N, C-alpha and C positions, 0 to 999 in steps of 0.2 A: 504494498499500499503506501502509498506516495502525498506527501502532502507539502505547504508552503507555510513557513511561519521563521519564528527569531526565538535564537537560543537567548535563555537568559542566565540560565549557568553553566557553567564546564568544570568539570573536578577531576585531575587525576586521580585512576584508581589502582592500577596498577600495571606490569610488564611481563614478559612471558616470550621465553627463548626460544623459539621455534627451529625446524631446521633452515628457514628460509633467511631467518635473524629475527629481530626483535621488533617484538609487538607492543604495542604501548596503548594501553584502554583506558579510556576517560568516561565518565557519566555525563550525560548531559541530559537539561530540561529547555523546553521551547514553550513561547508564549499560548501555544494552543495547549497547553497539559500534557503534551506528551512526553513523557520518563524514559531514556534509554540509555545505551552504552554503543560507544563504536571504537573501534581499533582504526591504529594507523602505526608505520616505520617511523614517524620522527616524532621525539619526546617532548620538543618543542610543536605541536601539532598545529597544521594551517588549515584544515577542512572545514571547521566551525567559529565563528567568533561571534563574543557576545553583541545583539544586537542588528548583526547583519543577517537579514531576509534570506531565505534559502529554500530551494526544495530539496526534501529529505523523503528517503524511503524509510518503514521501518517493519520487522519481522519479528513475530512473537517466537523466543528461544527459550527453551530450558536448559536447567543447570540443577546442580547437587543445591543449590540455594533457593530452587523456583523456579518460577518464570520472568522474563525480561524481555524487553523489545532491543533487537540491535538495529541500529538507528545506521544509515551510510546519507552519506552526499552524493544526490542526482545530479550528474555532468549533463545541464540542458542543452549544453554547447555543443553536444557532441563530439568532444575534441576525445584525443586518444590519450593513454598514458594516464600519469597525476599519481597521487596518493593510494595505498592500499586498500584496495575495495570498491575503487571510483567503477562508474560503468557507464557506459556509452548510452546517449539518449537516440531514439528515435521516434519518427512521426507518433507510429500506435503508443510509442509512451508519454508523449507529451498529448496525445489524444486524451489518453487515461487520466493524467494528471486533472489536465483541464476541466473532464467529464465529473472527475470525483468531489473537486472543489465546487464546482454548479449544483451537483446533489446534494453535496451538503449546505449549501447556501439555500439553494430551495428548501430542504428539512425544517432550517432554523428559522428560514421568514414566514414559514406558515405557522410555527409554535408561535414566536415571537408576535404576530401580527395577529394572531389567535384566527386563524384558518383552518382549524383541522377539521370543523364540521364539513367541508368543501373534500375532503380526504376519501377517497372509496378504496377499496379492497384492491384494484387492480394499480391502484398508487397515478393516475393518470393523470390528475391536477399537478401532484408531486412533478413526474415527468415534466410535462408540461411548461411549468415554472424553470428545471431544470436545464430544459431545452431551450429556455429563450436566453437564459445565464450563460451557457455554454455556446449558441449563434453570436451572443455579443460581443465578447471576449474574442472567438476566432474572427467575427468580421473588424473589429477593431482593430487588432493587433496582425493580422494578417502573417508574415513570415518572421514578425520581428520579436524573436524569444524573449530577449531584456523586458521588453514592452508587456508581453501576455503574465510572466511572471508578477511584475509588480502591478498589472492589471487584475490578478484572480488574488491579490492581497488586497488590493482599495474594494474589491468586491465584499471578500470577508470583510475587511476593518467597517463596510457602510451595514452591512448586516447584523454585526456583531455588535454595534456601538451606537448607530444613530436612526435605525429605524423605529426604536422606541420611545425616542424624544420628541414629545407633542411637538414642540414650537416647530418643528420640520416638517409637520403635515404629509410622512410620507406613507400616502394612501393607498398605490401600487407598487409593480415591478417596474414601470416607466419613470417613478419619482427614485425607485433605489437605483437605477441606470445612470438618471442624472447627477445623483452624489459620489458614484463610482467616477464619471467621467470629472466630477470638481475636484475631487480626492488626485485623483489621476494627475490630474492639470499640475495642482500643486506641488505633486512629487518633483512630476517633470520640467517644472521651472526651476525647483531647486538644484534640479541634477543639471541641469543646464547649464546654470549659473554657476558652480561648482565649474565642472569644465569649462566655463572661460576663465575664472581666475585662474587654474591651473594653465592655460595655455598661457595668460601675460608673464 
């Protein structure tokens, strides 16, 4: 399963000397509530950084102490090489990530806006809203992978933090997407201003 979030805590756990060298394991926590562990060949790990949004995968594992989530960085750019456990991304994986985010946001909207009465056993209303979010991200972002990552994060942010604010009068999915555009524009403005400062 893949998700997009920001690490809030990273703590060194242990090291393991294997046949291919030493692997360093770290405990990690994300803004979205996920807690898990990842491995890298670098003691000064550079896979994850606190406060930096990233697409990651999580897989439930078992050890002598119980179950835990194995966390890994998902290489959205599709480049090869890199740190221990990194994986290439392909169009199918990217669509899966967007679909997961869209579906999660649709379910959250239905709950937070108290639309549960519209949900039937075939989940058609859930999938309809999810499709709207999915199509929005794909049409807005095209082949721009960085924009797609940021737009997914803005959708999650609006759904999780803004839809219940009465003063914003968010009454429909169109209103939600208007605020996704607004918050994305803010991020884009900051990103471009930082780029300009770097070039000067």
